[in-house]
C-alpha angles and dihedrals in degrees: 000000000000094000091052092045091050091049090053088049089051089052090053092048093050091046094055092042089054090048092052094045098044093121099032120115089213092056097113095048095045095047092045094051092043092052092045091050091050090051090051089053087050092056091052091051093048090059092055104041114102123225113268146153132235139186095025095306097314088116116044120180103191124175093254091053091049092052092047090051088052091052094049092046088055089051091049090050090056090049092051091049097047093044096061096085090049091049091050092053104033113017111017092142091059101045092115093052091048095054093043092052092047092051091045091053091049090051090055090051090051091054092046093055095045097046120123094181135053089235095058090041091056092048090051091048092054091044087057097040102049097055088043089058089054090050092050088053093048092114090047092152088067118080096226093050093050090048092048091051093048092051093045093050093047094048093043090051093048094046091048089052092050091048093048089050089054091048090053089054090050091051092048091051099044107020094230142075098205113109095225093046091049089052091049091050092049095045091061091066130078094191121040120222123236088249091059093045093049090048090055093046095047093045093050091045091056091049091047089061089059091048091045092230119168124292089025095054106092095109095053105081096046093044094048092048096048100041120085109271097247089051091049089055092048092049093048098052116021098036091046093047094052093048093048092050091048091048093055094044095049096043090053100039101038105020099033093119089055095054093122089063103042094043091064089045088055093049091058095044094047095050092047094045097050097041101042094042092052092049092050093045091060090061097052124108096173109081099215091051087047090055090047092061089042089056091050089054091046089051088057090053091048090053090057086075090058094062108105095008094237132155089253088054092054091047094050091046093054091044092049092050091049092052092041090054095057095042097044095043090051089056093047092047089056091045090051092048094049090045092054092049097043104051094268096306116158098167116126089237088068087071095057108126093358091142091064094060104024108026097163093053091047092050094051091047089053092051091051093048092048089052092050089050092051099243115161138274092027123096093252091069092056093046091053091045092054095049089048089052092048091052094044090050087074087072103208126126092246092052090054090046092053091048090051091051090049091051092052090048090052087066090050091050090051088059096054095042088054089056088074092046089050091052093051099043109022112020111089122226130198091206109028122184108275122245112274137175120240121226126245095261093054091049092049092050092047092046092053093046094046092048089052093049091052101039109031091071095046101043103077091185089077093059091044090053092050092047092052090050098044101081111120 
Protein backbone atom coordinates (compact mmCIF):
# COMPACT_ATOMS: atom_id res chain seq x y z
CA UNK A 1 0.00 0.00 0.00
CA UNK A 2 2.94 2.32 -0.63
CA UNK A 3 1.02 4.54 -3.15
CA UNK A 4 -1.84 5.04 -0.67
CA UNK A 5 0.61 5.71 2.18
CA UNK A 6 2.49 8.28 0.09
CA UNK A 7 -0.78 9.97 -0.83
CA UNK A 8 -1.65 10.25 2.88
CA UNK A 9 1.83 11.72 3.43
CA UNK A 10 1.15 14.22 0.63
CA UNK A 11 -2.10 15.20 2.36
CA UNK A 12 -0.21 15.88 5.59
CA UNK A 13 2.46 17.92 3.79
CA UNK A 14 -0.15 20.06 1.99
CA UNK A 15 -2.07 20.53 5.25
CA UNK A 16 0.95 21.87 7.12
CA UNK A 17 2.02 23.98 4.12
CA UNK A 18 -1.45 25.56 4.09
CA UNK A 19 -1.18 26.18 7.84
CA UNK A 20 2.20 27.90 7.44
CA UNK A 21 1.10 30.00 4.43
CA UNK A 22 -2.31 31.09 5.73
CA UNK A 23 -1.42 34.83 5.46
CA UNK A 24 0.91 34.64 2.47
CA UNK A 25 -0.05 36.33 -0.81
CA UNK A 26 1.76 33.55 -2.68
CA UNK A 27 -0.35 30.85 -1.00
CA UNK A 28 -2.19 29.68 -4.15
CA UNK A 29 0.92 29.42 -6.32
CA UNK A 30 3.01 27.66 -3.67
CA UNK A 31 0.30 25.15 -2.76
CA UNK A 32 -0.49 24.46 -6.42
CA UNK A 33 3.13 23.79 -7.32
CA UNK A 34 3.67 21.72 -4.17
CA UNK A 35 0.62 19.54 -4.88
CA UNK A 36 1.63 19.14 -8.54
CA UNK A 37 5.17 18.13 -7.50
CA UNK A 38 3.82 15.58 -5.01
CA UNK A 39 1.59 14.10 -7.72
CA UNK A 40 4.59 13.81 -10.05
CA UNK A 41 6.47 11.94 -7.33
CA UNK A 42 3.43 9.71 -6.98
CA UNK A 43 3.52 8.81 -10.69
CA UNK A 44 7.18 7.81 -10.38
CA UNK A 45 6.41 5.58 -7.40
CA UNK A 46 3.45 3.92 -9.16
CA UNK A 47 5.75 2.71 -11.94
CA UNK A 48 8.10 0.98 -9.47
CA UNK A 49 5.75 -0.67 -6.93
CA UNK A 50 5.29 -4.41 -7.45
CA UNK A 51 1.85 -6.10 -7.33
CA UNK A 52 0.93 -7.39 -3.85
CA UNK A 53 -1.88 -8.23 -1.44
CA UNK A 54 -2.66 -7.07 2.09
CA UNK A 55 -5.15 -7.83 4.88
CA UNK A 56 -5.85 -11.36 3.72
CA UNK A 57 -6.74 -10.35 0.17
CA UNK A 58 -9.01 -7.42 1.09
CA UNK A 59 -6.50 -5.10 -0.62
CA UNK A 60 -5.16 -6.29 -4.00
CA UNK A 61 -2.64 -4.14 -5.87
CA UNK A 62 -2.53 -5.78 -9.29
CA UNK A 63 -0.60 -4.42 -12.24
CA UNK A 64 -3.76 -3.19 -14.00
CA UNK A 65 -4.82 -1.28 -10.88
CA UNK A 66 -1.37 0.31 -10.58
CA UNK A 67 -1.48 1.50 -14.20
CA UNK A 68 -5.00 2.88 -13.77
CA UNK A 69 -3.84 4.75 -10.66
CA UNK A 70 -1.03 6.20 -12.76
CA UNK A 71 -3.52 7.39 -15.40
CA UNK A 72 -5.84 9.00 -12.84
CA UNK A 73 -2.90 10.65 -11.05
CA UNK A 74 -1.89 12.17 -14.39
CA UNK A 75 -5.44 13.46 -14.83
CA UNK A 76 -5.43 14.92 -11.31
CA UNK A 77 -2.12 16.63 -12.05
CA UNK A 78 -3.71 18.38 -15.06
CA UNK A 79 -6.68 19.46 -12.89
CA UNK A 80 -4.38 20.93 -10.23
CA UNK A 81 -2.39 22.85 -12.86
CA UNK A 82 -5.39 24.25 -14.74
CA UNK A 83 -7.26 25.19 -11.53
CA UNK A 84 -4.62 27.65 -10.27
CA UNK A 85 -5.89 30.69 -12.27
CA UNK A 86 -9.43 30.05 -11.05
CA UNK A 87 -8.25 29.78 -7.45
CA UNK A 88 -6.32 33.07 -7.78
CA UNK A 89 -9.43 34.88 -9.01
CA UNK A 90 -12.29 33.21 -7.16
CA UNK A 91 -11.17 31.22 -4.13
CA UNK A 92 -7.66 32.20 -3.04
CA UNK A 93 -8.60 31.89 0.65
CA UNK A 94 -9.56 28.25 0.19
CA UNK A 95 -6.65 27.01 -1.91
CA UNK A 96 -5.49 24.68 0.86
CA UNK A 97 -8.93 23.11 1.23
CA UNK A 98 -9.16 22.64 -2.54
CA UNK A 99 -5.90 20.72 -2.81
CA UNK A 100 -6.63 18.64 0.30
CA UNK A 101 -10.05 17.64 -1.05
CA UNK A 102 -8.62 16.74 -4.47
CA UNK A 103 -5.95 14.51 -2.91
CA UNK A 104 -8.53 12.93 -0.58
CA UNK A 105 -10.76 12.08 -3.53
CA UNK A 106 -7.82 10.55 -5.37
CA UNK A 107 -7.03 8.45 -2.29
CA UNK A 108 -10.59 7.09 -2.33
CA UNK A 109 -10.22 6.18 -6.00
CA UNK A 110 -6.97 4.33 -5.22
CA UNK A 111 -8.75 2.24 -2.57
CA UNK A 112 -11.71 1.52 -4.90
CA UNK A 113 -9.47 0.15 -7.62
CA UNK A 114 -7.34 -1.99 -5.29
CA UNK A 115 -10.18 -3.51 -3.32
CA UNK A 116 -10.57 -7.27 -3.13
CA UNK A 117 -13.69 -7.10 -0.97
CA UNK A 118 -17.03 -5.32 -1.24
CA UNK A 119 -16.41 -3.78 2.18
CA UNK A 120 -13.15 -2.06 1.22
CA UNK A 121 -14.64 -1.07 -2.14
CA UNK A 122 -17.54 0.69 -0.44
CA UNK A 123 -15.20 2.49 1.97
CA UNK A 124 -13.08 3.66 -0.97
CA UNK A 125 -16.17 4.79 -2.86
CA UNK A 126 -17.34 6.92 0.06
CA UNK A 127 -13.83 8.27 0.62
CA UNK A 128 -13.94 9.50 -2.98
CA UNK A 129 -17.57 10.71 -2.97
CA UNK A 130 -17.69 12.82 0.21
CA UNK A 131 -14.74 15.14 -0.64
CA UNK A 132 -16.12 15.39 -4.20
CA UNK A 133 -19.39 16.73 -2.77
CA UNK A 134 -17.39 19.40 -0.93
CA UNK A 135 -15.58 20.31 -4.16
CA UNK A 136 -18.88 20.62 -6.04
CA UNK A 137 -20.07 23.05 -3.32
CA UNK A 138 -16.86 25.10 -3.46
CA UNK A 139 -18.69 28.17 -4.83
CA UNK A 140 -21.38 27.77 -2.17
CA UNK A 141 -22.13 31.50 -2.16
CA UNK A 142 -23.44 31.09 -5.71
CA UNK A 143 -26.96 29.70 -6.14
CA UNK A 144 -26.10 27.21 -8.89
CA UNK A 145 -23.18 25.73 -6.94
CA UNK A 146 -25.28 25.24 -3.80
CA UNK A 147 -28.02 23.59 -5.88
CA UNK A 148 -25.48 21.37 -7.66
CA UNK A 149 -23.98 20.26 -4.34
CA UNK A 150 -27.40 19.50 -2.83
CA UNK A 151 -28.38 17.35 -5.81
CA UNK A 152 -25.02 15.58 -5.88
CA UNK A 153 -25.14 14.80 -2.14
CA UNK A 154 -28.72 13.54 -2.28
CA UNK A 155 -28.09 11.33 -5.30
CA UNK A 156 -24.76 10.08 -3.91
CA UNK A 157 -26.44 9.19 -0.61
CA UNK A 158 -29.31 7.42 -2.34
CA UNK A 159 -27.03 5.49 -4.71
CA UNK A 160 -24.77 4.45 -1.83
CA UNK A 161 -27.82 3.15 0.02
CA UNK A 162 -28.96 1.17 -3.02
CA UNK A 163 -25.47 -0.27 -3.49
CA UNK A 164 -25.15 -1.21 0.18
CA UNK A 165 -28.55 -2.88 0.00
CA UNK A 166 -27.29 -4.93 -2.96
CA UNK A 167 -24.10 -5.84 -1.08
CA UNK A 168 -26.20 -7.07 1.85
CA UNK A 169 -28.09 -9.34 -0.56
CA UNK A 170 -24.80 -10.67 -1.93
CA UNK A 171 -23.55 -11.39 1.59
CA UNK A 172 -26.82 -13.10 2.51
CA UNK A 173 -26.63 -15.28 -0.60
CA UNK A 174 -22.94 -16.24 -0.45
CA UNK A 175 -21.80 -15.69 3.15
CA UNK A 176 -18.74 -13.64 2.14
CA UNK A 177 -17.74 -10.18 0.88
CA UNK A 178 -14.47 -11.20 -0.85
CA UNK A 179 -14.71 -11.03 -4.65
CA UNK A 180 -13.01 -14.39 -5.26
CA UNK A 181 -15.07 -16.17 -2.61
CA UNK A 182 -18.31 -14.69 -4.01
CA UNK A 183 -17.35 -16.00 -7.47
CA UNK A 184 -16.59 -19.47 -6.05
CA UNK A 185 -19.96 -19.54 -4.25
CA UNK A 186 -21.81 -18.49 -7.40
CA UNK A 187 -19.94 -20.89 -9.69
CA UNK A 188 -21.23 -23.89 -7.71
CA UNK A 189 -24.80 -23.12 -8.80
CA UNK A 190 -26.52 -23.83 -12.11
CA UNK A 191 -29.58 -21.70 -11.28
CA UNK A 192 -29.19 -18.37 -9.49
CA UNK A 193 -31.59 -17.44 -6.72
CA UNK A 194 -33.65 -14.20 -6.75
CA UNK A 195 -31.51 -12.98 -3.83
CA UNK A 196 -28.32 -13.28 -5.91
CA UNK A 197 -29.90 -11.62 -8.95
CA UNK A 198 -31.26 -8.74 -6.88
CA UNK A 199 -27.86 -8.30 -5.27
CA UNK A 200 -26.28 -7.95 -8.73
CA UNK A 201 -28.96 -5.52 -9.96
CA UNK A 202 -28.86 -3.31 -6.86
CA UNK A 203 -25.06 -3.21 -6.76
CA UNK A 204 -24.79 -2.29 -10.44
CA UNK A 205 -27.54 0.33 -10.07
CA UNK A 206 -25.62 2.05 -7.29
CA UNK A 207 -22.44 2.03 -9.37
CA UNK A 208 -24.33 3.31 -12.44
CA UNK A 209 -25.25 6.44 -10.46
CA UNK A 210 -21.53 7.16 -10.01
CA UNK A 211 -20.93 6.60 -13.73
CA UNK A 212 -24.00 8.73 -14.62
CA UNK A 213 -25.35 6.06 -16.94
CA UNK A 214 -28.92 6.35 -18.23
CA UNK A 215 -31.40 6.05 -16.46
CA UNK A 216 -29.33 7.06 -13.42
CA UNK A 217 -28.06 10.31 -14.96
CA UNK A 218 -30.53 13.01 -13.86
CA UNK A 219 -28.13 14.70 -11.45
CA UNK A 220 -25.33 15.11 -13.98
CA UNK A 221 -26.31 18.22 -15.98
CA UNK A 222 -27.23 20.37 -12.95
CA UNK A 223 -24.15 19.28 -11.00
CA UNK A 224 -21.78 19.93 -13.91
CA UNK A 225 -23.29 23.35 -14.56
CA UNK A 226 -23.21 24.51 -10.94
CA UNK A 227 -19.80 23.19 -9.91
CA UNK A 228 -16.66 25.27 -10.58
CA UNK A 229 -15.31 24.43 -14.04
CA UNK A 230 -12.05 22.75 -12.84
CA UNK A 231 -14.13 20.57 -10.51
CA UNK A 232 -16.51 19.71 -13.35
CA UNK A 233 -13.54 18.54 -15.40
CA UNK A 234 -12.22 16.48 -12.49
CA UNK A 235 -15.63 14.91 -11.89
CA UNK A 236 -16.09 14.07 -15.57
CA UNK A 237 -12.81 12.23 -16.11
CA UNK A 238 -11.12 10.88 -12.97
CA UNK A 239 -14.24 9.92 -11.04
CA UNK A 240 -15.72 8.25 -14.11
CA UNK A 241 -12.50 6.41 -14.92
CA UNK A 242 -12.14 4.96 -11.42
CA UNK A 243 -15.78 3.81 -11.33
CA UNK A 244 -15.54 2.21 -14.80
CA UNK A 245 -12.38 0.31 -13.87
CA UNK A 246 -13.96 -0.91 -10.63
CA UNK A 247 -17.12 -1.95 -12.49
CA UNK A 248 -15.17 -4.14 -14.92
CA UNK A 249 -12.97 -5.64 -12.21
CA UNK A 250 -15.87 -6.50 -9.88
CA UNK A 251 -18.17 -7.84 -12.60
CA UNK A 252 -15.40 -10.17 -13.77
CA UNK A 253 -13.95 -11.18 -10.39
CA UNK A 254 -17.11 -11.45 -8.30
CA UNK A 255 -19.95 -11.85 -10.81
CA UNK A 256 -18.09 -13.78 -13.51
CA UNK A 257 -20.41 -16.83 -13.22
CA UNK A 258 -23.40 -14.51 -13.83
CA UNK A 259 -22.02 -13.04 -17.06
CA UNK A 260 -25.07 -14.12 -19.05
CA UNK A 261 -27.19 -11.85 -16.87
CA UNK A 262 -25.05 -8.72 -16.51
CA UNK A 263 -24.06 -8.65 -20.18
CA UNK A 264 -27.70 -8.09 -21.23
CA UNK A 265 -28.03 -5.48 -18.51
CA UNK A 266 -25.02 -3.70 -20.00
CA UNK A 267 -26.46 -3.86 -23.53
CA UNK A 268 -29.57 -1.95 -22.43
CA UNK A 269 -27.70 0.63 -20.35
CA UNK A 270 -25.11 1.31 -23.07
CA UNK A 271 -27.66 1.84 -25.84
CA UNK A 272 -29.78 4.13 -23.65
CA UNK A 273 -26.79 6.13 -22.37
CA UNK A 274 -25.23 6.81 -25.76
CA UNK A 275 -28.49 7.52 -27.62
CA UNK A 276 -30.37 9.62 -25.05
CA UNK A 277 -27.29 11.64 -24.07
CA UNK A 278 -26.55 12.48 -27.72
CA UNK A 279 -30.13 13.60 -28.36
CA UNK A 280 -30.15 15.84 -25.28
CA UNK A 281 -26.69 17.26 -26.05
CA UNK A 282 -27.94 18.64 -29.38
CA UNK A 283 -30.48 20.80 -27.53
CA UNK A 284 -28.03 22.44 -25.10
CA UNK A 285 -26.95 26.08 -25.33
CA UNK A 286 -25.00 26.13 -22.03
CA UNK A 287 -21.57 24.61 -22.59
CA UNK A 288 -21.11 22.90 -19.21
CA UNK A 289 -24.53 21.23 -19.50
CA UNK A 290 -23.52 20.29 -23.05
CA UNK A 291 -20.35 18.63 -21.74
CA UNK A 292 -22.42 16.86 -19.06
CA UNK A 293 -24.47 15.05 -21.69
CA UNK A 294 -21.29 14.45 -23.66
CA UNK A 295 -19.79 12.75 -20.58
CA UNK A 296 -22.89 10.55 -20.20
CA UNK A 297 -22.44 9.45 -23.81
CA UNK A 298 -18.71 8.87 -23.25
CA UNK A 299 -19.54 6.74 -20.20
CA UNK A 300 -21.65 4.56 -22.47
CA UNK A 301 -18.68 4.14 -24.83
CA UNK A 302 -16.41 3.27 -21.90
CA UNK A 303 -18.82 0.56 -20.79
CA UNK A 304 -18.52 -1.08 -24.20
CA UNK A 305 -15.13 -2.28 -23.00
CA UNK A 306 -16.79 -4.06 -20.07
CA UNK A 307 -18.83 -6.40 -22.32
CA UNK A 308 -17.25 -9.83 -22.21
CA UNK A 309 -14.80 -8.95 -19.43
CA UNK A 310 -11.73 -9.87 -21.48
CA UNK A 311 -8.13 -8.71 -21.27
CA UNK A 312 -8.68 -6.68 -24.44
CA UNK A 313 -11.67 -5.07 -22.73
CA UNK A 314 -9.54 -4.00 -19.76
CA UNK A 315 -6.86 -2.67 -22.10
CA UNK A 316 -9.31 -0.68 -24.20
CA UNK A 317 -10.98 0.70 -21.05
CA UNK A 318 -7.69 2.01 -19.66
CA UNK A 319 -6.70 3.39 -23.05
CA UNK A 320 -10.09 5.07 -23.51
CA UNK A 321 -9.89 6.72 -20.09
CA UNK A 322 -6.35 7.96 -20.79
CA UNK A 323 -7.38 9.54 -24.10
CA UNK A 324 -10.64 10.85 -22.62
CA UNK A 325 -8.70 12.61 -19.84
CA UNK A 326 -6.51 14.64 -22.20
CA UNK A 327 -9.33 15.51 -24.63
CA UNK A 328 -11.92 16.41 -22.00
CA UNK A 329 -9.51 18.35 -19.81
CA UNK A 330 -8.40 20.36 -22.85
CA UNK A 331 -12.04 21.37 -23.42
CA UNK A 332 -12.60 22.27 -19.77
CA UNK A 333 -9.34 24.24 -19.63
CA UNK A 334 -10.56 26.38 -22.54
CA UNK A 335 -14.02 26.72 -20.96
CA UNK A 336 -12.44 27.86 -17.68
CA UNK A 337 -10.18 30.36 -19.46
CA UNK A 338 -13.04 31.87 -21.48
CA UNK A 339 -15.23 31.94 -18.37
CA UNK A 340 -12.62 33.89 -16.39
CA UNK A 341 -12.17 36.42 -19.21
CA UNK A 342 -15.87 36.85 -20.01
CA UNK A 343 -17.49 37.58 -16.62
CA UNK A 344 -18.27 33.96 -15.89
CA UNK A 345 -20.17 33.28 -19.15
CA UNK A 346 -20.39 29.63 -20.21
CA UNK A 347 -23.07 29.98 -22.86
CA UNK A 348 -22.20 28.62 -26.29
CA UNK A 349 -22.93 32.07 -27.74
CA UNK A 350 -19.85 33.37 -25.88
CA UNK A 351 -17.73 31.42 -28.40
CA UNK A 352 -19.19 33.15 -31.48
CA UNK A 353 -16.29 34.53 -33.50
CA UNK A 354 -13.68 33.35 -30.99
CA UNK A 355 -11.28 32.41 -33.79
CA UNK A 356 -11.04 36.04 -34.89
CA UNK A 357 -9.69 37.22 -31.53
CA UNK A 358 -8.11 34.08 -30.01
CA UNK A 359 -7.12 31.75 -32.88
CA UNK A 360 -4.72 29.53 -30.89
CA UNK A 361 -7.28 28.80 -28.19
CA UNK A 362 -9.92 28.05 -30.83
CA UNK A 363 -7.57 25.69 -32.66
CA UNK A 364 -6.74 23.69 -29.50
CA UNK A 365 -10.43 23.52 -28.60
CA UNK A 366 -11.16 22.16 -32.08
CA UNK A 367 -8.50 19.45 -31.75
CA UNK A 368 -9.98 18.34 -28.42
CA UNK A 369 -13.54 18.26 -29.78
CA UNK A 370 -12.43 16.27 -32.84
CA UNK A 371 -10.76 13.74 -30.54
CA UNK A 372 -13.93 13.42 -28.42
CA UNK A 373 -15.93 12.88 -31.61
CA UNK A 374 -13.53 10.16 -32.79
CA UNK A 375 -12.23 11.85 -35.94
CA UNK A 376 -8.94 10.46 -37.33
CA UNK A 377 -6.02 10.85 -36.90
CA UNK A 378 -6.57 12.00 -33.33
CA UNK A 379 -6.29 9.64 -30.35
CA UNK A 380 -10.06 9.61 -29.78
CA UNK A 381 -10.58 7.67 -33.01
CA UNK A 382 -8.24 4.89 -31.85
CA UNK A 383 -9.84 4.74 -28.38
CA UNK A 384 -13.31 4.30 -29.89
CA UNK A 385 -11.99 1.69 -32.34
CA UNK A 386 -10.51 -0.37 -29.49
CA UNK A 387 -13.68 -0.34 -27.35
CA UNK A 388 -15.70 -1.35 -30.44
CA UNK A 389 -13.28 -4.23 -31.01
CA UNK A 390 -13.47 -5.28 -27.35
CA UNK A 391 -17.29 -5.36 -27.48
CA UNK A 392 -17.41 -7.16 -30.83
CA UNK A 393 -14.95 -9.76 -29.52
CA UNK A 394 -17.84 -11.17 -27.46
CA UNK A 395 -19.26 -12.45 -30.75
CA UNK A 396 -23.01 -12.50 -30.10
CA UNK A 397 -25.70 -10.84 -32.22
CA UNK A 398 -26.57 -8.38 -29.45
CA UNK A 399 -22.96 -7.35 -29.02
CA UNK A 400 -22.74 -6.54 -32.74
CA UNK A 401 -26.05 -4.68 -32.51
CA UNK A 402 -24.81 -2.52 -29.63
CA UNK A 403 -21.60 -1.74 -31.53
CA UNK A 404 -23.68 -0.75 -34.57
CA UNK A 405 -25.82 1.60 -32.45
CA UNK A 406 -22.65 3.11 -30.98
CA UNK A 407 -21.23 3.65 -34.48
CA UNK A 408 -24.41 5.44 -35.62
CA UNK A 409 -24.32 7.60 -32.50
CA UNK A 410 -20.72 8.56 -33.27
CA UNK A 411 -22.04 10.37 -36.35
CA UNK A 412 -24.63 12.15 -34.19
CA UNK A 413 -21.97 13.20 -31.70
CA UNK A 414 -19.86 14.61 -34.52
CA UNK A 415 -22.78 16.92 -35.39
CA UNK A 416 -23.14 18.45 -31.93
CA UNK A 417 -19.39 18.78 -31.35
CA UNK A 418 -19.20 20.66 -34.65
CA UNK A 419 -21.77 23.15 -33.31
CA UNK A 420 -19.02 24.59 -31.09
CA UNK A 421 -16.55 24.62 -33.98
CA UNK A 422 -19.15 26.41 -36.09
CA UNK A 423 -19.62 29.02 -33.37
CA UNK A 424 -15.88 29.69 -33.13
CA UNK A 425 -15.04 29.78 -36.84
CA UNK A 426 -18.20 30.58 -38.82
CA UNK A 427 -20.87 32.19 -36.68
CA UNK A 428 -20.50 35.99 -36.67
CA UNK A 429 -20.67 38.05 -33.49
CA UNK A 430 -21.28 41.76 -32.99
CA UNK A 431 -19.38 41.69 -29.71
CA UNK A 432 -16.79 38.89 -29.83
CA UNK A 433 -14.64 38.03 -26.85
CA UNK A 434 -11.61 40.38 -26.85
CA UNK A 435 -8.08 39.09 -27.33
CA UNK A 436 -6.50 37.98 -24.05
CA UNK A 437 -3.29 36.31 -22.98
CA UNK A 438 -3.41 33.00 -21.15
CA UNK A 439 -1.30 32.40 -18.05
CA UNK A 440 1.52 29.88 -17.72
CA UNK A 441 -0.59 27.24 -15.94
CA UNK A 442 -3.24 27.26 -18.66
CA UNK A 443 -0.59 26.91 -21.34
CA UNK A 444 1.07 24.00 -19.54
CA UNK A 445 -2.27 22.19 -19.13
CA UNK A 446 -3.20 22.76 -22.78
CA UNK A 447 0.25 21.69 -23.97
CA UNK A 448 0.03 18.39 -22.04
CA UNK A 449 -3.50 17.70 -23.29
CA UNK A 450 -2.71 18.58 -26.90
CA UNK A 451 0.41 16.41 -26.88
CA UNK A 452 -1.68 13.52 -25.58
CA UNK A 453 -4.37 14.04 -28.24
CA UNK A 454 -1.74 14.00 -30.98
CA UNK A 455 0.60 11.28 -29.69
CA UNK A 456 -1.43 8.71 -27.74
CA UNK A 457 -3.03 7.42 -30.94
CA UNK A 458 0.25 7.26 -32.88
CA UNK A 459 2.57 5.74 -30.27
CA UNK A 460 1.58 2.07 -30.29
CA UNK A 461 3.94 1.38 -27.39
CA UNK A 462 1.35 2.94 -25.05
CA UNK A 463 -1.32 0.43 -26.03
CA UNK A 464 1.21 -2.42 -25.83
CA UNK A 465 2.18 -1.31 -22.31
CA UNK A 466 -1.46 -1.21 -21.22
CA UNK A 467 -2.14 -4.63 -22.76
CA UNK A 468 0.80 -6.19 -20.90
CA UNK A 469 -0.47 -4.70 -17.64
CA UNK A 470 -4.14 -5.54 -18.09
CA UNK A 471 -4.21 -9.19 -17.05
CA UNK A 472 -6.50 -9.70 -14.07
